[in-house]
N, C-alpha and C positions, 0 to 999 in steps of 0.2 A: 962656274966651277962644276965639274962633272962628278957625280956621286959614284963611288966605287961600289961594285956589287960582287959579292962572292959567287963563284961559279955554281955553287949548290943552292943558292938562294932562289926561291921561286920568283918568277917574273910577274906573277899574279896569284891572288888567293884562290883562283879557280883553275890553276895549272893542274893538268892531269885528270880533271873530272871527266871529260869526254872519253878519254882512253880507259879510265876506270870503269865507266858504265858500259862502253862497247865490249870490253873484255869480260865483264861480269855477265853480260847478256849474250855473249858469243855472236856478236854482229860485227860487220866490217867497219861501220862508221855510224855514229849516232845521228849524223846529219842526213844520211842517205834514206830517202823514202822507201826504196826497195828493200833495204835491210830491216826497217821497222815493220813493213808489211809481212815479213816472214818471221816475226818475233815468236820465240818459244816461251812457254810458261817459265816464270822466274820467281825467286824468293824476294819479295819486296823489302822485308826487314834487313836482309843481308845487303841489298842494293843501297838502301838509304843510309845504312851504317857506313858502307864503303864510301859514299859521297861525302858524308860528314867527316870521316877520318882523313880523307884526302885533303879537304879544305882545312881541317884542324892542323894537319901536318904543315901545310903551307903557312898557316897563321903563326905557328910556333917557329918554323924555320926562318921566316922573314922578320921575326921579332915585331909583329904588328902591334903588340900591346904597347910598345914604346911610342907608337904614333897615334894612339887612339884619341888623343885630344887635338890632333893637327887640324882636323876639319870639324866645324860646327854643323855641317850639313847632313852627315850620316844619320839616318833614321829620324830625320826632322818631322815634326808634327806640331800643328797642322801646316800644310804647305800645298798651295795650288799654283801651278805654272801654266797659265792659259795661252801664253804667247807662242807663236809658231813662225818659223822663218818663211818668208814669202815663197821660196822655191821648194820647200819641203812638202811634197805631195804624197808621202807615204800614208796609205790609208790608216795604218795603226796610229801614227802620230796625229793625223787629222782628227780621228775619233777621240783619242785620249785627251787632246787639248780642248776639244769641243766639250767633253765632260767637265774638265776643269773650268772652262768659261761658263758653263751652265751653273756650276756651283757658285761661282763668283756672282753671277747675275741674280741668283736666288738666295744669296747669303747662306749657303749650306756649309756647315762646318764638319760634316761627317765623311767627306771625301778628301783625298789628296792624290797627287800624281808626281811622277819623277822623283822618287825618294832615293837619294844616294845610299849605298850600302857599304861601300869600301873605299871611299875617297881618302887618299893620303895614307892609307895603312901600310902600303908597300911602296917605298920610294922608287920613283921612276916607272911605276907600273901604269897600265891603262885602266885600272880599276875605278878611276874617278868617273867613268862613263857608265858604270854598272848602276842600275837603278830599278826600283820597283815601278812598273808602269802605272798602276793604280792601287790605291788602298782605301778601305772603307772601315769606319768605326761602327760596330754594331752594339757596343755597350762600353761601360767604363774601362774594362780590361779585356775587351774582345775586339780584335781587328781581323780584317780579311786582306790578304796580299794577293794581287791579281796580275797575272801575265796575260796581256792582251795580244791576240794573234789574229791576223786577217788572211794573209797569204804566204807568210814566211815560215821556214823551217817545217816541223812536223809535230804532232801531238806529244810524242815521247820526248823530243828535244825540249819542247816547251815545259813539260812536266819536270824534267831534270833541272831546267833553268830556275824555276820557282822554288824547287826543293833546295837547290844550291843557295839561293838567297835566304831561305829559312835557316839553313845551317849557319850562315853568316850572322843572322839575327840571334841564334842561340849562343854563338861565341861572343857577340857583343853584349848580350844580356848577362853573361857570366864574367865579362871583363869590361865593365862599363866605363864610359868616359866620365869626366868629372861633372859635366853638366847634367841637368835633369832631362829626361827623355821619356815621354809618355808611351811611345811605341815599345820601348824596352821594358816597360812595367807591365806589359800585357801578360795575362795568364792564359789566354786562348788565342790561337792564331789559325785561321782557316786559309789554306793555300788553294788558289783557283786558277785554272787556265780558262780564259773566256774567249770564245771564237765562234764564228758562224757555222751553221750546220755542215756546209760543204768542206770546211777545214778538216772535219773528222771523218769524212767519207772514206770508206775502204779500210780504215785502220782498225786494229783490234782494240777498241777503246776500253771495253770492260776488262780485258786481259792486262791492260796497262793501269787503269785507275784503281782497281781493287788492291793489288799488291803494293802499289806505291802508297795508297791511303793507309794500309796496314803498317807499312814501314815507317811512315811519318808519325802515326799515332804512337808506335812503340818508342821511337826516338824521343818524342816530346814527353811521354810518360816517364822515361828514364831520367829526364832533366827537369821534371817538376812542372811541366806545362801541358796544356791540352792542345793538340794539333790535329789537323785533318787535311785531306787533299781531295780535289774533285775537278772534273771537267764540266763546264757549263756552256750552254748555247747562247750566243749573242743574238738578240732579236733581229730578224731579217730586215726590219724597218730602219735599222741603224746602218746607214751607208755613208761613206766619206763624201760622196758627191751629192748627197741629198739628205742632209741632217735634219732631224726633227727640231721643234722648238725646245728651249732649255727644259721646261717642265716635262714635256713629252719624252725627251731623251732620258731624263732621270727616272721617269715612270717605267719606261721600257727596260731600263737596266734593272729595276726592281723585279720585273717579270723574268728577265734573263737569269737572275739569281735563283729563281725557283725552277728553272728549266734545265734539269740535269740531262746529260747526254745518254747515260745508261741507267 
């Protein structure tokens, strides 16, 4: 049976986000490296609010609240997914699953990967594939959400991606499913783009990080939570084709967490 969809109903909770950001920053396309390289100074608070309001509009227009209990996977914690398809050689996926496998091998409970954020909320949408790459628990109510990048997209796109997921987290936190969810109980959320040094080369990283961090902090404060944003360098020893041992891998990730880009 085919589900009918109103013409004005969003096809995804992220509908319009890229256009909103491109328009706000006066760039041709968020995905174009050349456009990001020419980025002008911008108001991070206004940008983050625009992202949140775009997603909030989609949430309300699609009546996502009616579907908030359809999936038990959204914002699941703890959750480790170490398996990888034999033919999937994406370096991001290889490293992400290696981190999950290392945590399984060492019985670590402070990491998770592939956490769905919008599965089933909009009928017929492809949001079921949207997921947090990695997450780490730093305290009882303190989590870090991580967007892992190796060679895809660009730093601004990656920042908007993780900020968008944080907006979904805020909406879910204020419109909770019936089940218990530790991630939604968090009082502090740090948003991180984690990538090797060459990923950031040539881009105006400081001019992106500072205003987005300011915007994220303001948005969180207005909704009763502590939030932050930052770019971090992935240790150069972590390569998809030459992965360290499980313990070494997690040790290097701890060092990466302390290695800010700016």
